[in-house]
VEXZA-52722 format. One record per residue (C-alpha): z, x, y; residue in one letter. Coordinates in pm, whole numbers, plus 32768, in hexadecimal, padded with zeros to 4 digits. Each point is the difference from the previous one (the first is absolute). Layout:
VEXZA-52722
ZXYA ...
This chain:
VEXZA-52722
96A96BF06C81M 804A806E7E9CN 7ED280A17F5FQ 80207F0F7EDAQ 7FF87ED480E7Q 7EAC7F6D804EH 7F9B7EFB80FDI 7F5B7EF97F27R 7ED77F5E80B0V 7F247ED27FBAI 7EAF7FE380B1I 7F7A7EA28043A 7E997FED8081D 7ED27F3B7F8FD 7F1B81308021Q 801580EA7ED7E 7F81812D80C3L 81157FD280FFV 81077FEC7EEER 7F7781377F56V 7FFA80BF8148G 81677FAB8055F 8069804B7E9AA 7F68815C8015M 80B5804C8146V 814E7F817F7EI 7FD5809F7EAAG 7FD8815680A0S 816D7FF6806EQ 811580857F23S 80F77EF88077D 7F1F7ECE7FD6M 7F507F467EEAE 7F207ECE7FF2V 808D7F117EFDV 7F0A7EE3802EG 7EC57F8780AEQ 7FB87E958055A 7EC27F59807AG 80A67ECC8098D 814C7F7F807DG 805B7F427EC3D 7FDB813A7F32R 80C680C980FDA 81267F0F7FECV 7FEB80057E84E 8005817D7FF9F 812C800E80E8V 80BF7F137F1DQ 7FB380D77ECFK 7FFC81638089L 80FE7FF6811EH 7F4D810180DCP 809880A18133D 7ED57FC680E6V 7ED27F1B7FFBV 7EC7805080CBL 7F7D7EA38048M 7EA87F9C807ED 7FF07EC580D6V 7EB87F5D7FA0R 7FEB7FCF7E88M 7F7D7EE57F24P 80FB7EF87F9CG 815380528090M 7FDA80DC8133D 80D7812D804FG 80DE7F4F80FDI 80667EF27F0AE 802D81027EECA 80E380C680E7T 80C87EC98051R 80347FB97E8ER 805F81677FAFI 810080188117T 807A7EA57FA0G 803F80797E9EM 80C98121808AE 80DE7F1080C3S 80337EFE7EEES 801D80EC7ED6S 807981578071P 7FDB81127EFBR 80BF813D7FBET 7F8981517F82D 809880B67ED8D 80FB80AB80E5D 807E7EAF807CG 7F648016815BT 7F337EE3808DG 7E8A80107FC4H 7F117F808109V 7E867FE97FEBT 7F72803E815BR 7EA47F998071V 7F0D80B980E2I 7EDF7F2A8079I 7EB880C28004L 7ED07F5E809CT 7EB3804880A3T 80467EF58103F 80DB806C8124D 80587E9D8066L 813D7F8880AAD 802D7ED17F21E 800280DE7ECCY 810E80DE8093V 80DE7EDB805CM 7FC47F527EB4S 804F81407F43A 8147802E80BBI 80667E967FCCN 7FAA801B7E8DA 80F481237FE1G 7F1281287FF7A 809B81508054S 7EC080958086G 7EA57FBA8089F 7EEC81067FF8L 7E878002801DL 7F3180747ED9K 7F66811A80CAD 8159809E8028T 800081747FB0E 807B80517E9DP 812280CC808CE 80707ED780D2T 7FE37F137ED9L 80D580E27F24L 810280328112A 800C7E868034S 80417FC07E8FI 812380F5800AR 80837F668142T 7FFB7E9F7F74V 809680747EB6Y 8128808D80C2Q 80417EAB8099G 7F54802B814EN 7ECE7F4D8087A 7EB08065808EI 7EEE7F5780C6I 7EAD8082806DA 8017807E8169P 7EBC7F51805BS 80977EB47F98A 81558033809CT 7F998005816FK 7F277EC77FEER 80FF7F487F2AL 8112804280FCI 7F257FA7812AE 7F967EB87F62N 81657FA67FA8M 807A80468161V 7EE07F338090E 805A7EE17F18G 7EBE800C7F36K 80C080377EBEL 813D7F437FB1A 809480667EB2P 813F7F378034T 804C7EB18098E 816C7FF58070Q 80AC7F5C8129P 803A80E1812AE 8166805B805CV 808E80A48134S 80DF81308018D 80AA7F65812EG 7F3980C08104T 7ED07F218003G 7F3B80DD7F11T 7F677F3A7EE6Q 7FE880887E9FY 7F577F767ECET 80FE806A7EFBD 81777FBA8012P 8037812E7F1BE 7FC880DB8132L 81577F9D8082A 809E80927EC4E 7F9281628059L 80E680EF80B5T 7F7F80BD812FE 7FD8813B7F31R 7F457F427EF3E 7F147F768109R 7FC28162807BE 7FAE80727E9FV 7F1E7ED27FC5L 7F40804D813EI 7FC181647F8AE 7F927F807EABI 7F067F2180B5A 7F86813180BFH 7FAF80A27EB2G 811481077FF9L 808480847EB6S 81747FFE7FB1N 801D816E805BQ 7F487FCB8149E 80E67EDC8053I 813080D77FB3A 7F83811380E6D 7FA87F11811BK 81467F3B7FF6L 80DA81317FB5F 80937F707EC2I 8003807F7E9AS 7EF17FAE7F02L 80F57F4B7F16P 806D7F2B8127T 7E977FA08047V 7FCA7FA27E93K 81367F25800DT 7F857F54813DH 7EA97FC57F66V 809C7F647ECAA 80D87F1C80D8H 7ED67F9E80D8I 7F267FA17ED7L 811B7F347F6AA 80557F4A8145K 7E997FA08057I 7FA47FB47E95N 7EE781018001A 7F77808B7EBCR 7FA0814E809AD 7FB380BB8142R 7EB07F528030V 80AB7EAF8015Q 8103809A80E7A 7EE8806E80EAV 7F6E7EA17FFCV 815A7F758051F 802B80EE8125A 7EB27FA0809BY 802E7E8C7FC0E 8147800E80BCN 7F7680CE8121R 80E3812D7FC2L 7ECB80D7802CV 7EA47FC98089R 7EB380AB7FB4P 
């Protein structure tokens, strides 16, 4: 990252002490700056419209509009009115949900609303900072404690984020999403490794292919299954029984 380039962050939380604490952690970094603080979802959406930040740290439970709805509106704005930076590249505001409550419904709601990350508020500062950088670069993160239970519940049918008719691949195996049939065998292999939590480099090493090739496969996978990021790709893989917990 260029030294002159800063990750511009907005913090949305109804507790001032929480906002101040996060602002101090973020402000200590040479490549980040806090450009706004909001005490509710309405204000967060307003700030995003005016300030065009790179990342929003979003609380779930806030007065008025909650963090899930605010996230949905922010990601909706990105889809309906895409913006470009001064250099002509596309600008995307990404949302990390931060909450005290490690609840499955929040994780699923956050993913469906378009969030790029889900972390608990007791996350270590180093992890929070690394997550902001990860999301800024276009990747996605989810708290490990939430991932295992989310996947288990989805596989057991306790959570159903999508309602689509089942289709068969001709062998008697039933899948939820017809997009699965669009993937090549190699793309399925890559998707499985994504679901196992491997990085692009780890996938390249395991499958004996180059890193650029993995990146190309990942891009094709996300496009074919209509996934916003790797978190949604993981959900897709578990919904369609490509992997099991």
